[in-house]
N, C-alpha and C positions, 0 to 999 in steps of 0.2 A: 389495530392495524390490520389491513386486509392484504392477503396474498393476491396480486393481480392475476396470476395465472389460474388459480383455482377458486377465487372468491372466498376462500376460507379466512375466518377471523383468527389472527395469530396474536399471542402475547407480545408485548414490546421487547421482552428479553429472549424471544425465539432466535435460534441460530439462523444466520443468513449465509448461504453458500451454494455454489453450483451442485447439482445432484451428483456429478461425477468428480467432485473435488478430490476424493481419496485416491483416485487413479490418474486424473488429468491435471491436478494441482489447482492452487498452491498446496504443496504436500507438507505433512508433518515429517519430522526426521525419521520416525518409525516406518513411514510409507515409502521413503525414497530409496533409490538404487544405491546400495552401499559402495559399489565399485565405480560409480560415475564420478568423474572429476568435478569438483566444485571449488569456487572461491569462498573461503570460510570467513564470514564477517561476524561470527559470534551467534547472535540471535537469528540470523538468516544465512543461507548458503545460496550462491548464484552460479548457474551454469555459464562458464566463459564462452563467448562467441565473438566472431569478428565484428569490428566496428562498434562494439559496446564500450562506452566510456563510463567509468565508475568514479564517484566522489562521495566522500563522507561529509555530512553536515553536522557541525559541532556547535554546541551551546557555548556562548562566549564566557559566561561566568564560571561554569563548572568544568568546561572543556570536555563535556560528555558528548559522545556521538548520539544524536537524536534521530537521525534519518540517513538512509542511503539514497543517493541520487544516481540514476542510470540514464545516460543519454544514448538513445538508440532510435533508428528510423525517423530522424528529424523530429524527435520528440524527447520529452523528459519525463521519467517516471520516478517519483519520490516515494520511498517505502519506509514504513515504521511498523515493527511488530510489538504487540502488547500481550501481557498475561490476561487470561480470561477465565471465568468459571468453567468447570467441566461440563455442566449441563445446560448452560444458557449462553446467549450471545450478547455482543456489545454493539453491533453495527447499526441496529435500528435507533438506539439512543444516540450514538455518536453522530450518525447522519443528521439527526435533527439539530444537534449542536453546531455542526458545520453550516447548515442552512441559516441558523440564527446568526452566527458570526459573520457570514458573508453579507446578510441583509444589514447588519449594523455598520458594515463598511460601505454601504450604499450600492452593493452589488445585487444581481438578480440570480435566481436559481430555479431549476426545474428538476424534479425527481422522475426518473424514467427507469424502465427495465432494461438492463444491459446483460452481457454474457455472464456476469458474476451475481446477478440479482439486482436489487435496487441500487441505483447510483445517482449522484448529484451532478448535473450539468450547471456550470456556474459562469457568470460574467462578472469579473472582479475588477473594480477600478484600479488603474495604475496611478500611484500617488508620488512616485519619485522617478527621476531620470528623464531622458528625452521624450519618452512616451507618456508622460504625465497627462492625464485627462482622457486617455484611451482606456480600453478595457482588455483584460487578459481572459482568455477562454480556458477552462479547466474542467476535467472530469474527476470526481472523487469516487473511488471504488473501495469496497471492503468485503472481507471474507472471514467468517467465524470458523475456526478449526477446533481441534481437540485441545482445550486449555489455552488457546491463543486466538488473537484477532490480528489480522494483517490489513493495514490501511495503505491505499495508494492514491497518489495524485498524478494525473496525466495532463501534460500541457504540450504545446507545439502541435505538429500535424496529427498526433495521435488523438487529439481532442476534437478534430474536425474532419479528417480525411479517413475514409473507411480502410484503405489499404495500410496506412501507417497504424491506425487503431488496431487492426488485426495483429500486426507484428508486436506491438507493445502489450496487447492482451496475452499473447503467447509467452512473452517474456515474464509477465506477472505470474502466469500459470507455472512457469518453470522454477519459481522460488521455493525453497525448502525452509520451513520455520523450525528452529531449534529451541524448543521451550525449556528443556532441562527439567530437573527434578527439584530445584530449589523452590520452596514456597514463596509465592509473590502475590501481593494484593491485585485484584482485577484492575486493569487500566495502567498498571506499572509498565514502563517500557522494558522490554526484554533487552538486556545489555548487548550493545553492538561494539565492534572494535575493528581496527585496521586489519587487512589480510596479513598473515604471518610474514610473508616475504617482504611486504612493504614495511612492516614494523621492524624487521631485522636489517633493512637496508642501511648502509652507512650514510651518515649525514655529513655534508661539507662544512 
């Protein structure tokens, strides 16, 4: 694999992240401002902001939260945090798997350099609902941090319009990953949960 910016040949397990990740984000819990208010979702923390809608995506069989969905700036950002080795990254390998999966679905992809490093631009066929036969546009982004990997999928205006894209990219930057000290195999999903206030809310 070649770094497009420098022409340097990199190993497939090299870390992929912005040069200023440790100050501009996405941050590790150890790098974050401890007094800043966050919405605590377990494996990630999110800075609350106006017009941000949050939803948890739950696996049917296990009822496990597998992703966090953020609706913002006429876009949708789906986030999942994973455990990773301390000295190597996952994004280059996972990116290749995303490309392969989309091609199997009959979609098209293009790998380009984005604000977080290499990202996948995808046209994915819609196979259900009133838009069947059309394509959905999405951006797949990823950042390797210390002992974690954060994957994002951007759809809506953030995949096509620069102004919305900038807002969603800033939202992704503001995420804090809470890896914890529990030993976990690489690629295991870091556990996510509902915010404490929502979990304690009375049900009708």
